[in-house]
C-alpha positions as CSV (number, residue, x, y, z in Angstrom):
1,M,-0.4,12.3,20.7
2,L,2.4,10.5,18.7
3,Y,2.3,9.3,15.2
4,F,4.1,6.3,13.7
5,C,4.7,5.4,10.1
6,A,3.6,1.8,9.5
7,I,6.7,0.3,8.1
8,A,8.3,-3.1,9.1
9,I,12.0,-3.9,9.1
10,S,12.4,-7.4,7.7
11,S,14.6,-9.6,5.5
12,S,14.0,-10.1,1.8
13,V,13.0,-13.6,1.1
14,Q,13.5,-13.6,-2.6
15,A,16.6,-11.4,-3.3
16,Q,17.8,-10.5,-6.7
17,N,21.4,-9.9,-7.7
18,N,22.7,-6.7,-9.4
19,P,19.9,-4.4,-8.4
20,K,19.0,-1.6,-10.8
21,P,19.5,2.0,-9.6
22,V,16.3,3.7,-8.8
23,K,15.5,7.2,-10.1
24,F,13.6,9.4,-7.7
25,I,11.5,12.2,-9.1
26,K,9.5,14.8,-7.0
27,S,6.0,15.2,-8.2
28,Q,6.7,18.8,-9.1
29,E,9.5,17.7,-11.4
30,R,7.8,14.7,-13.0
31,G,7.7,16.1,-16.6
32,N,5.0,14.4,-18.6
33,F,4.2,11.7,-16.0
34,E,0.5,11.6,-15.2
35,F,-1.9,9.5,-13.1
36,P,-2.7,7.0,-15.9
37,G,-5.9,5.3,-17.0
38,K,-8.3,7.8,-15.5
39,G,-8.7,5.7,-12.4
40,K,-10.3,2.7,-14.1
41,P,-9.7,-0.8,-12.9
42,F,-8.5,-3.6,-15.2
43,I,-9.1,-7.4,-15.1
44,P,-7.2,-9.6,-17.5
45,N,-9.3,-12.0,-19.5
46,D,-7.5,-15.0,-18.1
47,V,-7.6,-14.0,-14.4
48,E,-10.5,-15.4,-12.4
49,Q,-12.4,-13.2,-9.9
50,S,-13.5,-13.9,-6.4
51,I,-15.0,-11.9,-3.6
52,K,-13.4,-14.3,-1.1
53,P,-9.8,-13.3,-0.1
54,N,-9.1,-16.7,1.6
55,E,-10.3,-19.3,-0.8
56,S,-7.5,-21.8,-0.1
57,I,-7.8,-21.6,3.7
58,S,-10.6,-21.3,6.2
59,R,-8.6,-20.3,9.3
60,G,-8.6,-16.8,10.7
61,I,-7.0,-15.3,13.8
62,P,-8.5,-17.0,16.9
63,D,-7.9,-14.4,19.6
64,G,-11.3,-12.8,19.2
65,Y,-10.0,-9.3,18.8
66,D,-8.3,-9.1,15.4
67,D,-10.8,-8.7,12.6
68,R,-8.3,-9.7,9.9
69,I,-8.3,-13.0,8.0
70,L,-5.6,-14.4,5.8
71,M,-5.5,-13.3,2.1
72,T,-4.5,-16.4,0.3
73,S,-6.4,-16.0,-3.0
74,N,-4.6,-15.5,-6.3
75,K,-7.8,-14.3,-8.0
76,Y,-8.7,-10.7,-8.8
77,P,-8.8,-8.2,-6.9
78,W,-6.5,-9.9,-4.5
79,S,-4.0,-10.5,-7.3
80,T,-3.3,-6.8,-7.5
81,I,-1.9,-6.5,-3.9
82,G,1.8,-7.1,-3.4
83,R,4.6,-6.7,-1.0
84,V,7.1,-3.8,-1.5
85,E,10.6,-4.7,-0.3
86,G,13.4,-2.2,0.0
87,T,17.0,-1.9,1.1
88,T,18.1,1.2,3.0
89,A,21.4,3.0,2.5
90,N,22.8,1.2,5.6
91,A,21.8,-2.2,4.1
92,K,18.7,-2.8,6.3
93,S,15.7,-4.5,4.7
94,Y,12.1,-3.5,5.2
95,H,8.7,-4.1,3.7
96,C,5.5,-2.2,3.0
97,T,2.4,-2.9,0.9
98,G,1.7,-1.7,-2.7
99,T,-1.1,-2.0,-5.1
100,L,-1.0,-2.3,-8.9
101,I,-2.8,0.7,-10.5
102,H,-1.7,0.3,-14.1
103,D,0.4,-1.9,-16.3
104,N,3.7,-1.1,-14.5
105,L,2.7,1.2,-11.7
106,V,2.3,0.5,-8.0
107,L,0.8,2.9,-5.4
108,T,2.3,3.1,-1.9
109,N,3.7,5.7,0.6
110,S,6.7,8.0,0.2
111,H,8.1,6.8,3.5
112,C,8.2,3.3,2.0
113,V,11.0,4.5,-0.3
114,I,12.4,7.5,1.5
115,D,13.5,7.4,5.2
116,P,11.3,10.0,6.9
117,E,13.9,10.4,9.7
118,T,17.0,11.0,7.5
119,D,15.3,11.7,4.1
120,V,17.8,9.2,2.6
121,L,16.5,7.3,-0.5
122,S,16.3,3.5,-0.6
123,K,19.0,1.8,-2.6
124,E,16.9,-1.0,-4.0
125,I,13.2,-1.5,-4.2
126,K,11.3,-4.6,-5.4
127,F,7.6,-5.4,-5.9
128,L,6.4,-9.0,-5.2
129,P,2.9,-9.4,-6.7
130,N,0.3,-11.5,-4.9
131,F,2.8,-12.5,-2.2
132,I,1.5,-15.5,-0.3
133,N,3.2,-17.7,2.3
134,G,6.6,-16.0,1.7
135,R,6.7,-16.3,-2.0
136,V,5.2,-15.3,-5.4
137,S,3.7,-17.9,-7.7
138,N,6.3,-17.2,-10.4
139,P,9.7,-15.8,-9.2
140,R,10.1,-14.2,-12.7
141,D,7.3,-11.8,-11.8
142,I,9.4,-10.1,-9.1
143,A,9.8,-6.6,-10.4
144,S,12.5,-4.1,-9.8
145,V,11.5,-0.5,-9.3
146,E,13.1,1.7,-12.0
147,K,11.6,5.0,-11.0
148,V,9.7,6.6,-8.1
149,V,7.4,9.6,-8.4
150,Y,6.7,10.9,-4.8
151,G,4.8,13.5,-3.0
152,T,7.2,14.4,-0.1
153,D,10.8,13.7,0.7
154,F,10.6,14.7,4.4
155,K,13.6,17.0,4.1
156,N,14.4,19.7,6.6
157,G,12.2,18.0,9.2
158,N,9.1,18.5,6.9
159,Q,6.6,15.9,8.1
160,D,4.1,16.6,5.4
161,N,2.2,13.4,6.0
162,A,-0.8,14.4,3.8
163,K,1.6,14.1,0.8
164,D,3.0,10.8,1.9
165,W,2.4,9.0,-1.4
166,A,4.6,7.4,-4.0
167,I,4.1,5.7,-7.4
168,L,6.6,3.0,-8.2
169,V,7.4,2.5,-11.9
170,L,8.3,-1.2,-12.4
171,D,10.5,-2.9,-15.0
172,K,7.7,-5.3,-15.9
173,P,4.1,-4.7,-16.9
174,L,2.7,-6.9,-14.2
175,G,-0.8,-5.2,-14.3
176,R,-1.4,-6.9,-17.6
177,K,-1.1,-10.3,-15.9
178,Y,-2.4,-9.6,-12.4
179,G,-4.9,-6.8,-13.2
180,Y,-5.0,-3.5,-11.3
181,L,-7.4,-1.6,-9.1
182,G,-9.0,1.7,-10.0
183,W,-8.8,4.8,-7.8
184,K,-11.5,7.3,-7.0
185,S,-11.4,10.6,-5.2
186,I,-14.5,10.8,-3.0
187,P,-15.3,13.7,-0.6
188,P,-14.4,12.8,3.0
189,N,-17.9,13.6,4.2
190,I,-19.4,11.0,1.9
191,L,-16.8,8.4,3.0
192,V,-17.6,9.1,6.6
193,R,-21.3,8.6,6.0
194,N,-20.7,5.1,4.6
195,K,-19.8,3.3,7.8
196,N,-18.3,-0.2,7.7
197,A,-18.3,0.0,3.9
198,F,-14.6,-0.4,3.1
199,F,-12.0,-3.2,3.2
200,F,-8.3,-3.2,3.8
201,V,-5.5,-5.5,2.6
202,G,-1.8,-5.5,3.5
203,Y,1.3,-7.1,4.9
204,S,1.3,-6.1,8.5
205,G,4.4,-7.1,10.5
206,D,2.2,-8.5,13.3
207,F,0.1,-10.8,11.1
208,P,-0.4,-13.7,10.9
209,K,1.2,-14.7,14.2
210,F,2.7,-17.9,12.8
211,N,4.3,-16.1,9.8
212,P,4.3,-12.3,10.3
213,G,4.3,-10.2,7.1
214,M,4.5,-13.2,4.8
215,I,0.7,-13.3,4.1
216,A,-1.5,-10.3,3.7
217,G,-4.3,-9.7,6.1
218,F,-7.8,-8.8,4.9
219,E,-10.3,-6.8,7.0
220,K,-13.9,-6.2,5.9
221,G,-16.1,-3.5,7.3
222,C,-13.6,-0.6,8.0
223,S,-14.9,2.9,8.4
224,I,-13.5,6.3,7.5
225,T,-14.1,8.2,10.7
226,G,-13.1,11.8,9.8
227,E,-10.5,14.1,8.3
228,E,-7.7,15.9,10.0
229,A,-4.7,17.8,8.7
230,G,-5.4,16.8,5.1
231,L,-5.5,13.1,6.0
232,L,-8.4,10.6,6.2
233,L,-8.9,9.0,9.6
234,H,-9.9,5.3,9.7
235,D,-10.4,2.4,12.0
236,C,-8.9,-0.4,10.0
237,D,-6.5,-2.8,11.9
238,T,-2.9,-1.8,11.1
239,A,0.7,-2.4,12.3
240,G,4.2,-2.0,10.9
241,G,4.3,-3.2,7.3
242,S,0.8,-1.9,6.5
243,S,2.1,1.3,5.1
244,G,0.7,1.6,1.6
245,D,-2.3,-0.6,2.3
246,P,-5.2,0.4,0.1
247,I,-8.5,1.3,1.6
248,I,-10.9,-0.1,-1.0
249,A,-14.5,0.5,-1.9
250,T,-16.7,-1.6,-4.1
251,I,-18.5,0.8,-6.5
252,D,-20.8,-0.6,-9.3
253,S,-19.3,-4.1,-8.6
254,Q,-15.7,-2.8,-9.3
255,Y,-12.9,-2.2,-6.9
256,Y,-11.5,1.3,-6.3
257,I,-8.8,2.6,-3.9
258,V,-10.2,5.6,-1.9
259,G,-7.2,6.1,0.5
260,V,-3.7,4.8,1.2
261,N,-2.9,4.0,4.8
262,N,0.3,5.7,6.0
263,M,0.4,6.2,9.8
264,E,-1.0,5.5,13.2
265,F,-1.8,7.9,16.0
266,K,-0.9,6.7,19.5
267,N,-1.5,7.9,23.1
268,R,1.7,9.6,24.1
269,R,1.4,8.3,27.7
270,T,0.2,4.8,27.2
271,G,1.4,4.0,23.6
272,Q,-2.1,2.7,22.8
273,D,-3.4,3.2,19.3
274,I,-6.0,6.0,19.0
275,I,-6.8,6.1,15.3
276,N,-5.1,5.5,11.9
277,A,-4.6,7.8,8.9
278,A,-4.5,7.5,5.2
279,V,-3.5,9.8,2.2
280,K,-6.4,11.1,0.2
281,I,-6.7,10.2,-3.5
282,S,-7.6,13.8,-4.2
283,T,-4.2,14.9,-2.8
284,I,-2.4,12.6,-5.3
285,E,-4.5,13.7,-8.2
286,A,-4.0,17.4,-7.4
287,A,-0.2,16.9,-7.2
288,L,-0.1,15.1,-10.6
289,A,-2.4,17.6,-12.2
290,D,-0.4,20.6,-11.1
291,K,2.1,21.8,-13.7
């Protein structure tokens, strides 16, 4: 069995000049940094809400196999999802998915900011909120990442995928404008019992076919199928670029992240997908509670 991190190499479509240097901090060396807000979601007073992710378009993927539809809504909770764009040390561009979880904080994967093959840090990282059709509604809202608190740096061949999480500290309080999701640590056995209860949003590099990675895909009815090696296993549709995708549950009519997609397991012989994996919220909470 092989595993693949779900990252997509791409070109930045809204580049900024004079990138700010990013400060990288291991979770064990974070000082007073804590998981903020006690996991509560936030909806700004002037942001509309909608349960429909594709209000401005009725078209889905017509091939009959892909369960994703286009996420084209700028209403909450869809407004909290954005595209993480990075530049590697050798000047290659890539993208992942990130979710606002506080005023200036975005949750994603470590491997979206640190190369898991070389353990080299990204030179520049940006967050593009509610990225639709290759752009954000207001270019001034493109945020630079000033600091990264991360769970693993993959050094010395350490593929500690269960700790493959990162929190990006932005230079702008975008959560006040776009809102942010809550997070909740739920025991895996409870997640598994609730079949087809979750949804999944992110910028997969294979979706949509006419403009890959430039519009997020939405899938309703995902399941957590089990737990292995400290990771949640799930059946949501993923591809490169879907690293950092939130697995979301609706609890008391509010939206909470219950896992963060980070990798795919494939058949070593055929290359076919077997199952996907996600970082547990409890892993992140434990790392940030440990002094």
